[in-house]
C-alpha positions as CSV (number, residue, x, y, z in Angstrom):
1,M,-1.0,16.7,64.0
2,A,-4.0,18.8,63.0
3,D,-4.1,20.6,66.3
4,N,-0.4,21.0,66.2
5,L,-0.6,22.6,62.8
6,S,-3.3,25.0,63.9
7,D,-1.2,26.0,66.9
8,T,1.9,26.5,64.6
9,L,-0.1,28.8,62.3
10,K,-1.4,30.9,65.2
11,K,2.1,31.1,66.7
12,L,3.6,32.0,63.3
13,K,1.2,34.9,62.9
14,I,2.3,36.4,66.2
15,T,6.0,35.6,65.6
16,A,5.9,37.2,62.1
17,V,4.9,40.5,63.7
18,D,7.4,40.2,66.6
19,R,10.2,39.0,64.4
20,T,11.8,36.7,67.1
21,E,14.1,34.6,64.9
22,D,14.2,31.5,67.2
23,S,10.5,31.0,67.6
24,L,10.1,31.8,63.8
25,E,12.5,29.1,62.9
26,G,10.7,26.6,65.2
27,C,7.4,27.4,63.5
28,L,8.9,27.1,60.0
29,D,10.5,23.7,61.0
30,C,7.0,22.5,62.1
31,L,5.5,23.7,58.9
32,L,8.1,21.9,56.8
33,Q,7.6,18.7,58.8
34,A,3.8,18.9,58.3
35,L,4.3,19.6,54.5
36,A,6.6,16.6,54.3
37,Q,3.9,14.3,55.9
38,N,0.9,15.6,53.9
39,N,1.6,18.5,51.6
40,T,-1.9,18.9,50.1
41,E,-3.7,19.0,53.4
42,T,-1.1,21.3,55.1
43,S,-1.2,23.7,52.1
44,E,-5.0,23.9,52.2
45,K,-4.9,24.8,55.9
46,M,-2.2,27.4,55.3
47,H,-4.3,28.9,52.5
48,G,-7.3,29.0,54.7
49,S,-5.5,30.7,57.5
50,G,-4.3,33.6,55.4
51,I,-0.7,33.1,56.5
52,L,0.7,33.5,53.0
53,Q,0.1,37.3,53.1
54,L,2.6,37.4,56.1
55,F,5.3,35.6,54.2
56,A,6.1,38.6,51.9
57,S,7.3,40.5,55.0
58,L,9.4,37.5,56.1
59,L,11.4,37.3,52.8
60,T,14.1,39.7,53.8
61,P,17.8,39.3,52.9
62,Q,18.8,40.1,56.6
63,S,16.9,37.3,58.3
64,S,18.5,34.0,59.1
65,C,15.1,32.3,58.4
66,T,14.7,33.6,54.8
67,A,15.9,30.3,53.2
68,K,13.3,28.3,55.2
69,V,10.5,30.7,54.3
70,A,11.4,30.3,50.6
71,N,11.6,26.5,51.2
72,V,8.0,26.5,52.7
73,I,6.8,28.5,49.6
74,A,8.5,26.1,47.3
75,E,6.8,23.2,49.0
76,V,3.3,24.7,49.0
77,A,3.7,25.7,45.3
78,K,4.0,22.1,44.4
79,N,0.2,22.2,44.5
80,E,-1.5,23.7,41.5
81,F,-4.2,25.4,43.7
82,M,-1.6,27.3,45.7
83,R,0.2,29.0,42.8
84,V,-2.2,31.8,42.2
85,P,-2.6,32.5,45.9
86,C,1.2,32.8,46.2
87,V,1.1,35.4,43.4
88,D,-1.9,37.2,45.0
89,A,-0.1,37.3,48.4
90,G,2.6,39.4,46.7
91,L,5.4,36.9,47.1
92,I,6.9,37.2,43.7
93,S,8.6,40.6,44.0
94,P,10.4,39.8,47.3
95,L,11.4,36.4,46.0
96,V,12.9,38.0,42.9
97,Q,14.7,40.5,45.1
98,L,16.3,37.5,47.0
99,L,17.8,36.3,43.7
100,N,20.4,39.0,44.4
101,S,21.5,37.3,47.6
102,K,25.0,35.9,48.0
103,D,23.8,33.1,50.2
104,Q,23.7,29.8,48.3
105,E,20.9,28.2,50.3
106,V,18.7,31.3,49.9
107,L,19.3,31.2,46.2
108,L,18.6,27.5,46.0
109,Q,15.2,27.7,47.9
110,T,14.2,31.0,46.1
111,G,14.9,29.3,42.7
112,R,12.8,26.3,43.8
113,A,10.0,28.6,45.0
114,L,9.9,30.7,41.8
115,G,10.2,27.5,39.6
116,N,7.3,25.8,41.3
117,I,5.1,28.9,41.2
118,C,5.7,29.2,37.5
119,Y,4.9,25.6,36.7
120,D,2.0,25.5,34.4
121,S,0.8,28.9,35.8
122,H,0.2,31.9,33.5
123,E,-0.2,34.2,36.6
124,G,3.1,32.9,38.1
125,R,5.0,33.4,34.9
126,S,3.5,36.8,34.3
127,A,4.5,38.0,37.8
128,V,8.1,36.7,37.5
129,D,8.3,38.3,34.0
130,Q,7.2,41.7,35.4
131,A,9.6,41.5,38.3
132,G,12.5,40.8,35.9
133,G,13.4,37.4,37.4
134,A,14.6,35.7,34.3
135,Q,17.5,38.0,33.5
136,I,18.9,37.7,37.1
137,V,18.8,33.9,36.8
138,I,20.5,33.9,33.5
139,D,23.2,36.2,34.9
140,H,23.7,33.7,37.7
141,L,24.0,30.8,35.3
142,R,26.6,32.7,33.4
143,S,28.7,33.6,36.4
144,L,28.4,30.2,38.1
145,C,28.8,28.2,34.9
146,S,32.4,27.1,35.4
147,I,32.2,26.0,39.1
148,T,31.8,22.2,39.3
149,D,31.4,21.5,43.1
150,P,28.2,19.5,43.9
151,A,26.4,22.4,45.8
152,N,26.9,24.7,42.8
153,E,25.7,22.1,40.4
154,K,22.6,21.6,42.4
155,L,21.9,25.4,42.3
156,L,22.5,25.4,38.5
157,T,20.1,22.5,38.1
158,V,17.4,24.4,40.1
159,F,18.0,27.6,38.1
160,C,17.7,25.7,34.8
161,G,14.5,24.1,36.0
162,M,13.1,27.5,37.0
163,L,13.7,28.9,33.5
164,M,12.2,25.8,32.0
165,N,9.0,26.1,34.1
166,Y,9.0,29.8,33.4
167,S,9.0,29.5,29.6
168,N,7.6,26.0,28.8
169,E,5.2,26.1,25.9
170,N,5.2,29.9,25.9
171,D,6.6,31.2,22.7
172,S,7.0,34.8,23.8
173,L,8.8,34.0,27.1
174,Q,11.0,31.5,25.2
175,A,11.8,34.2,22.7
176,Q,12.6,36.6,25.6
177,L,15.1,34.0,27.1
178,I,16.7,33.6,23.6
179,N,17.1,37.3,23.3
180,M,18.7,37.4,26.8
181,G,21.3,35.0,25.4
182,V,20.3,31.9,27.3
183,I,21.3,29.4,24.6
184,P,25.1,29.9,24.5
185,T,25.1,29.8,28.3
186,L,23.2,26.5,28.4
187,V,25.4,25.0,25.8
188,K,28.5,25.9,27.8
189,L,26.8,24.4,30.9
190,L,26.3,21.2,29.1
191,G,29.9,21.0,28.0
192,I,31.3,21.7,31.5
193,H,28.9,19.6,33.5
194,C,28.3,16.6,31.2
195,Q,29.2,14.2,34.1
196,N,26.2,15.5,36.2
197,A,23.1,13.6,35.1
198,A,20.5,15.9,36.7
199,L,22.0,19.1,35.2
200,T,22.5,17.5,31.8
201,E,18.9,16.3,31.8
202,M,17.7,19.8,32.7
203,C,19.8,21.3,29.9
204,L,18.4,18.8,27.4
205,V,14.8,19.5,28.3
206,A,15.5,23.3,28.0
207,F,17.1,22.7,24.6
208,G,14.1,20.6,23.5
209,N,11.7,23.5,24.4
210,L,13.8,26.2,22.9
211,A,14.7,24.3,19.7
212,E,11.1,24.3,18.6
213,L,11.3,28.1,18.0
214,E,12.6,29.2,14.6
215,S,14.5,32.1,16.1
216,S,16.6,29.8,18.3
217,K,18.2,27.9,15.4
218,E,20.6,30.7,14.4
219,Q,21.8,31.1,18.0
220,F,22.2,27.3,18.3
221,A,24.2,27.3,15.1
222,S,26.6,29.8,16.4
223,T,27.5,27.5,19.4
224,N,29.2,24.1,19.5
225,I,25.9,22.4,20.4
226,A,26.3,19.7,17.7
227,E,29.7,18.6,19.1
228,E,28.4,18.6,22.7
229,L,25.2,16.6,21.8
230,V,27.1,14.0,19.8
231,K,29.7,13.7,22.5
232,L,26.9,13.1,25.1
233,F,25.1,10.7,22.7
234,K,28.1,8.5,22.4
235,K,28.3,8.1,26.1
236,Q,24.6,7.1,26.6
237,I,23.6,3.4,26.9
238,E,20.1,3.9,28.3
239,H,17.3,4.2,25.9
240,D,15.5,7.0,27.8
241,K,18.6,9.2,27.8
242,R,19.2,8.7,24.1
243,E,15.5,9.4,23.5
244,M,16.0,12.8,25.3
245,I,18.9,13.7,23.0
246,F,17.0,12.6,19.9
247,E,14.2,15.0,21.0
248,V,16.7,17.9,20.8
249,L,18.5,16.7,17.7
250,A,15.3,16.4,15.6
251,P,14.2,20.0,15.7
252,L,17.8,21.3,15.6
253,A,18.5,19.2,12.5
254,E,15.9,21.1,10.6
255,N,18.4,23.9,10.2
256,D,20.9,23.4,7.3
257,A,23.9,24.9,9.1
258,I,23.3,22.6,12.1
259,K,22.8,19.6,9.8
260,L,26.3,20.1,8.5
261,Q,27.7,20.6,12.0
262,L,26.1,17.4,13.2
263,V,27.5,15.5,10.2
264,E,31.0,16.9,10.9
265,A,30.6,16.0,14.6
266,G,30.1,12.4,13.7
267,L,26.4,11.9,14.4
268,V,25.9,9.8,11.2
269,E,28.3,7.2,12.4
270,C,26.4,6.9,15.7
271,L,23.1,6.6,13.8
272,L,24.5,3.9,11.6
273,E,25.7,2.0,14.6
274,I,22.3,2.2,16.2
275,V,20.7,0.8,13.1
276,Q,23.1,-2.1,13.0
277,Q,22.5,-2.9,16.7
278,K,18.7,-2.7,16.6
279,V,17.8,-3.9,13.2
280,D,17.0,-7.5,14.2
281,S,15.5,-6.7,17.6
282,D,11.7,-7.0,18.3
283,K,11.9,-5.1,21.6
284,E,9.6,-2.0,21.5
285,D,12.4,0.4,22.7
286,D,14.8,-0.9,20.0
287,I,12.1,-0.6,17.2
288,A,11.4,3.0,18.3
289,E,15.1,3.8,18.4
290,L,15.7,2.3,15.0
291,K,12.9,4.5,13.6
292,T,14.1,7.6,15.3
293,G,17.7,7.0,14.2
294,S,16.9,6.2,10.6
295,D,14.4,9.2,10.3
296,L,17.1,11.5,11.7
297,M,19.6,10.2,9.1
298,V,17.1,11.0,6.3
299,L,16.6,14.5,7.8
300,L,20.4,15.2,7.8
301,L,20.3,14.4,4.0
302,L,17.8,17.2,3.4
303,G,20.6,19.8,3.6
304,D,22.5,20.3,0.3
305,E,25.9,20.6,1.9
306,S,25.4,17.8,4.5
307,M,24.0,15.5,1.7
308,Q,26.9,16.1,-0.6
309,K,29.4,15.6,2.1
310,L,27.9,12.2,2.9
311,F,27.5,11.2,-0.8
312,E,31.3,11.5,-1.3
313,G,31.0,11.0,-5.1
314,G,29.0,7.8,-4.4
315,K,32.0,6.2,-2.8
316,G,31.2,7.2,0.8
317,N,30.7,4.6,3.5
318,V,27.4,6.3,4.5
319,F,26.0,6.1,1.0
320,Q,27.0,2.5,0.7
321,R,25.4,1.6,4.1
322,V,22.2,3.4,3.2
323,L,22.1,1.4,-0.1
324,S,22.2,-1.8,1.9
325,W,19.0,-0.8,3.7
326,I,16.9,-1.0,0.6
327,P,17.0,-4.9,0.2
328,S,16.6,-5.3,4.0
329,N,13.5,-7.1,5.3
330,N,12.8,-4.3,7.8
331,H,10.1,-1.9,6.5
332,Q,11.4,1.0,8.5
333,L,14.9,0.6,6.9
334,Q,13.5,0.1,3.4
335,L,11.6,3.3,3.9
336,A,14.6,5.3,5.2
337,G,16.8,3.8,2.5
338,A,14.4,4.9,-0.3
339,L,13.9,8.4,1.3
340,A,17.7,8.7,1.6
341,I,18.2,7.9,-2.1
342,A,15.5,10.4,-3.0
343,N,17.5,13.0,-1.0
344,F,20.8,12.1,-2.5
345,A,19.1,12.4,-5.9
346,R,18.8,16.2,-5.7
347,N,21.4,17.1,-8.3
348,D,22.1,15.7,-11.8
349,G,25.6,14.5,-10.9
350,N,24.4,12.3,-8.1
351,C,21.5,11.0,-10.1
352,I,23.6,10.0,-13.1
353,H,26.1,8.3,-10.8
354,M,23.4,6.3,-9.0
355,V,21.6,5.2,-12.1
356,D,24.9,4.1,-13.7
357,N,25.6,2.0,-10.5
358,G,22.4,0.0,-10.5
359,I,20.2,1.9,-8.0
360,V,17.2,1.7,-10.3
361,E,17.1,-2.1,-10.2
362,K,17.3,-2.0,-6.4
363,L,14.4,0.4,-6.2
364,M,12.3,-1.7,-8.7
365,D,13.0,-4.8,-6.6
366,L,11.8,-3.0,-3.6
367,L,8.6,-1.8,-5.3
368,D,8.0,-5.4,-6.5
369,R,7.9,-6.5,-2.9
370,H,5.2,-4.0,-2.1
371,V,2.8,-4.4,-5.0
372,E,0.2,-6.6,-3.2
373,D,-1.0,-5.1,0.1
374,G,2.3,-3.2,0.2
375,N,3.5,-0.6,2.7
376,V,2.2,2.7,1.3
377,T,5.0,4.8,2.8
378,V,7.6,2.5,1.2
379,Q,5.8,2.7,-2.1
380,H,5.7,6.5,-1.9
381,A,9.3,6.8,-0.9
382,A,10.6,4.4,-3.7
383,L,8.5,6.3,-6.3
384,S,9.9,9.6,-5.0
385,A,13.4,8.3,-5.5
386,L,12.7,7.1,-9.1
387,R,11.0,10.4,-9.9
388,N,14.1,12.4,-8.8
389,L,16.5,10.0,-10.6
390,A,14.5,10.5,-13.9
391,I,15.1,14.3,-14.0
392,P,18.5,14.3,-15.8
393,V,18.0,13.9,-19.6
394,V,20.7,11.1,-19.8
395,N,18.9,9.0,-17.2
396,K,15.5,8.8,-19.0
397,A,16.4,6.4,-21.7
398,K,18.5,4.2,-19.3
399,M,15.6,4.0,-16.9
400,L,13.1,3.3,-19.6
401,S,15.1,0.4,-20.9
402,A,15.5,-0.9,-17.4
403,G,11.7,-1.3,-17.4
404,V,10.8,1.4,-14.9
405,T,7.5,2.3,-16.5
406,G,6.3,-1.4,-16.1
407,A,7.3,-1.3,-12.5
408,V,5.5,1.9,-11.9
409,L,2.3,1.0,-13.8
410,K,1.8,-1.9,-11.3
411,F,0.6,0.7,-8.9
412,L,-2.1,2.2,-11.2
413,K,-4.7,0.4,-9.0
414,S,-3.6,2.1,-5.9
415,E,-6.3,4.1,-4.0
416,M,-3.7,6.1,-2.0
417,P,-3.4,9.7,-3.2
418,P,0.3,10.1,-2.1
419,V,1.2,7.0,-4.2
420,Q,-0.9,8.2,-7.1
421,F,0.8,11.6,-7.0
422,K,4.3,10.2,-7.1
423,L,3.4,7.6,-9.8
424,L,2.2,10.3,-12.1
425,G,5.2,12.5,-11.5
426,T,7.6,9.6,-12.2
427,L,5.9,8.8,-15.5
428,R,5.8,12.5,-16.5
429,M,9.6,12.8,-15.8
430,L,10.4,9.6,-17.7
431,I,8.6,10.6,-21.0
432,D,9.9,14.1,-21.2
433,A,11.2,14.4,-24.8
434,Q,11.0,10.6,-25.1
435,A,8.6,10.2,-28.1
436,E,8.6,6.4,-28.2
437,A,7.9,6.0,-24.5
438,A,5.2,8.7,-24.6
439,E,3.5,6.9,-27.5
440,Q,3.6,3.6,-25.8
441,L,2.1,4.9,-22.6
442,G,-0.4,7.1,-24.5
443,K,-1.8,4.1,-26.3
444,N,-2.2,2.2,-22.9
445,V,-6.0,2.4,-22.5
446,K,-5.9,1.4,-18.9
447,L,-3.5,4.2,-18.0
448,V,-5.4,6.8,-20.0
449,E,-8.7,5.8,-18.4
450,R,-7.2,6.0,-15.0
451,L,-5.7,9.5,-15.8
452,V,-9.1,10.7,-16.9
453,E,-10.7,9.4,-13.7
454,W,-8.0,11.1,-11.5
455,C,-8.5,14.4,-13.5
456,E,-11.7,14.6,-11.5
457,A,-10.1,13.9,-8.1
458,K,-11.4,17.2,-6.6
459,D,-10.4,16.3,-3.1
460,H,-6.7,15.8,-4.1
461,A,-5.6,18.9,-6.1
462,G,-2.0,17.4,-6.5
463,V,-3.3,14.2,-8.1
464,M,-5.7,16.1,-10.3
465,G,-3.0,18.5,-11.5
466,E,-0.4,15.8,-12.1
467,S,-3.0,13.7,-14.1
468,N,-3.8,16.7,-16.3
469,R,-0.1,17.4,-16.9
470,L,0.6,13.7,-17.8
471,L,-2.3,13.7,-20.3
472,S,-0.9,16.8,-21.9
473,A,2.6,15.4,-21.8
474,L,1.6,12.1,-23.6
475,I,0.3,14.2,-26.5
476,R,3.1,16.8,-26.5
477,H,6.0,14.3,-26.4
478,S,4.5,11.6,-28.7
479,K,2.8,13.9,-31.3
480,S,1.0,10.7,-32.2
481,K,-2.5,10.4,-33.8
482,D,-3.1,7.1,-32.0
483,V,-2.4,8.7,-28.6
484,I,-4.8,11.5,-29.4
485,K,-7.5,9.0,-30.5
486,T,-7.0,7.0,-27.2
487,I,-7.4,10.2,-25.1
488,V,-10.5,11.3,-27.1
489,Q,-12.1,7.9,-26.7
490,S,-11.4,7.9,-23.0
491,G,-13.0,11.3,-22.5
492,G,-9.8,13.2,-21.8
493,I,-10.4,16.3,-24.0
494,K,-12.7,18.2,-21.6
495,H,-9.9,18.0,-18.9
496,L,-7.3,19.5,-21.2
497,V,-9.7,22.3,-22.1
498,T,-10.3,22.9,-18.3
499,M,-6.6,22.8,-17.7
500,A,-6.2,25.8,-20.1
501,T,-8.0,27.8,-17.5
502,S,-5.6,26.7,-14.6
503,E,-4.2,29.4,-12.3
504,H,-0.7,28.1,-13.1
505,V,0.7,29.5,-16.3
506,I,2.9,26.4,-16.9
507,M,-0.2,24.2,-16.8
508,Q,-2.2,26.5,-19.0
509,N,0.6,26.5,-21.5
510,E,1.0,22.7,-21.5
511,A,-2.7,22.4,-22.2
512,L,-2.8,24.9,-25.1
513,V,0.2,23.2,-26.8
514,A,-1.5,19.8,-26.5
515,L,-4.8,21.1,-27.8
516,A,-3.0,22.7,-30.8
517,L,-1.4,19.3,-31.6
518,I,-4.9,17.7,-31.3
519,A,-6.3,20.4,-33.7
520,A,-3.4,19.9,-36.1
521,L,-3.4,16.1,-36.1
522,E,-6.9,14.8,-35.3
523,L,-9.4,17.7,-35.4
524,G,-12.2,15.6,-36.9
525,T,-12.0,13.0,-34.1
526,A,-11.9,15.6,-31.3
527,E,-14.2,18.2,-32.8
528,K,-17.4,17.3,-30.8
529,D,-15.5,17.1,-27.5
530,L,-13.8,20.5,-28.1
531,E,-17.2,22.0,-28.9
532,S,-19.0,20.7,-25.9
533,A,-16.0,21.8,-23.6
534,K,-16.6,25.3,-24.9
535,L,-13.0,25.7,-26.1
536,V,-13.6,28.6,-28.4
537,Q,-15.3,30.7,-25.6
538,I,-12.4,29.9,-23.3
539,L,-9.9,31.1,-25.9
540,H,-11.8,34.3,-26.4
541,R,-11.7,34.9,-22.6
542,L,-7.9,34.2,-22.5
543,L,-7.2,36.6,-25.3
544,A,-9.4,39.3,-23.9
545,D,-8.0,39.1,-20.4
546,E,-5.2,41.6,-19.8
547,R,-3.8,39.4,-17.1
548,S,-3.0,36.4,-19.4
549,A,0.7,35.8,-19.9
550,P,2.2,36.6,-23.3
551,E,2.8,32.8,-24.0
552,I,-0.8,32.1,-23.2
553,K,-2.0,34.7,-25.7
554,Y,0.5,33.5,-28.3
555,N,-0.6,29.8,-28.0
556,S,-4.3,30.7,-27.9
557,M,-4.0,32.4,-31.3
558,V,-2.0,29.5,-32.7
559,L,-4.9,27.2,-31.5
560,I,-7.5,29.5,-33.0
561,C,-5.9,29.2,-36.4
562,A,-5.7,25.4,-36.1
563,L,-9.4,25.2,-35.3
564,M,-10.4,26.9,-38.5
565,G,-10.3,23.5,-40.2
566,S,-13.5,22.5,-38.5
567,E,-16.7,24.0,-39.8
568,S,-18.6,24.1,-36.6
569,L,-15.7,25.5,-34.6
570,H,-15.0,28.0,-37.3
571,K,-18.6,29.2,-37.1
572,E,-18.2,29.7,-33.3
573,V,-15.0,31.8,-33.9
574,Q,-16.9,34.0,-36.4
575,D,-19.8,34.4,-34.0
576,L,-17.6,35.6,-31.2
577,A,-16.0,38.6,-33.0
578,F,-12.4,37.4,-32.4
579,L,-11.1,40.0,-34.9
580,D,-11.6,42.8,-32.4
581,V,-9.6,41.1,-29.7
582,V,-6.9,39.9,-32.0
583,S,-6.3,43.2,-33.8
584,K,-5.7,44.9,-30.4
585,L,-2.9,42.5,-29.7
586,R,-1.0,43.6,-32.9
587,S,0.5,46.4,-30.7
588,H,1.4,44.1,-27.8
589,E,4.8,44.8,-26.2
590,N,5.8,41.2,-26.8
591,K,7.1,40.8,-30.4
592,S,6.0,37.2,-30.8
593,V,2.5,38.0,-29.6
594,A,2.3,41.0,-31.9
595,Q,3.5,38.9,-34.9
596,Q,1.1,36.1,-34.2
597,A,-1.7,38.6,-33.8
598,S,-1.0,39.9,-37.4
599,L,-1.0,36.3,-38.8
600,T,-4.1,35.4,-36.9
601,E,-5.9,38.5,-38.0
602,Q,-5.1,37.8,-41.7
603,R,-6.3,34.2,-41.3
604,L,-9.5,35.4,-39.7
605,A,-10.1,38.0,-42.4
606,V,-9.5,35.5,-45.2
607,E,-11.7,32.9,-43.6
608,S,-14.6,35.2,-42.9
């Protein structure tokens, strides 16, 4: 065999120069046979013999052997080590020229050769890009799209594969294909050739690659991709095939317009069916499919229009089915159910309807099942849903009387920042303008101590911010001396003072209002802590800083006046020459700030 191959290579060198078609064909047949028996070894010998350089001259449209030459190149390019030598031998330009051939076999073998050279090869892709190969292939796909005979479908499959190898994991080449209009062409292909498994699979992999690019979403949205994918999905029984479709659906469903199209095409019904079929199975594939299906369902609910369409005023079949997931024994379904409710709870109307129809009790039962060694993702999802439901004013009292605070407080001992964050947010929403509830929680020493601890969670900015905001909210909504005393005793004052220097105006403001209430109601109790937290210096800085928002300046001056009742703080105010800063603010463009500056100036002048 080895001798035979060496002879063939020698003969081929002579024949390539002589151009005798018959002996050329014989040599190519021998090579193809050798490659079929041992591709790697034959390719190495060919590389060593320098024969590749001759191939460029053999790739001529007139020759009857051209298809076989391209076939040989396609076979050797299956080896990674042969791809760059193919480029260096100058094969790309003549191969791309052959894409203009009318001969179907030449097109097929040329498509294979270019596809294999591009596979995982930067040099191959670059050369095809420079030679303009992609546009010619896309034009072929367009013109051959409607022909359904097997030979044409095989060619279409090879061309799709070539484009995929050309652009795989390369954003700029994928963007180039998108600009050339490949997406509508591929969608059309999928619709016409959905009976052809190989071509369908090729289209799906191409979609999966392209759908990751943000710029592709608009093009996809302007086709009937949703309809075609759902149609295809309904026909699939094999797990692997469904999985492939899921891999395309997930990135596409991140686009709101496509979410709505998928809902209208009936994807949700397919997903609900999958959930029903797989929920009791312990097979690995079924568990994976249940997760993918229910996750996708939640993703579809992230679009406002698609969510509202599925809510159907709370009467919709989909909404009812999702509700039934919450009491299920399957963690994945509990999670998806709670996340779906959190997504439905994105406008007041939906929230009010759900609370009136008993969703809170279902979520509290779910949380109860996850208190001890619970599933963190389920805890997080159920708390997210409760937090969203607590936003409308009319829901707060109903949720408080249903005992939501008690259910939420059971997770105070959680060490998981995502759970801590949602717990804090839920409590803050619930006590908004609810004085009694704020007072009750503000006197809960365990809660306040935990908040003070979390105010120092430097690694988790979200938890730290929410803890500060809840501390401030307990004071602002309760206006209670007992709450203030509890917070002072637990060491919370310094955190409220620090919060007044936050980069977020809303947090600065919440802190200043809470501190003004402390100064008005319990100045004696908080005096030492306010002093050691350097509150007066901070207020001076806020008033002197031109970048401070008008409401920050206003509330800082209100607070200064309130602090005058303390001898030691009063002295600090005098020592810092506040009069200069305040008198400048009398001409502030904001009327409220200017008025407060006059009042504060009078107060400072009288007290000095």
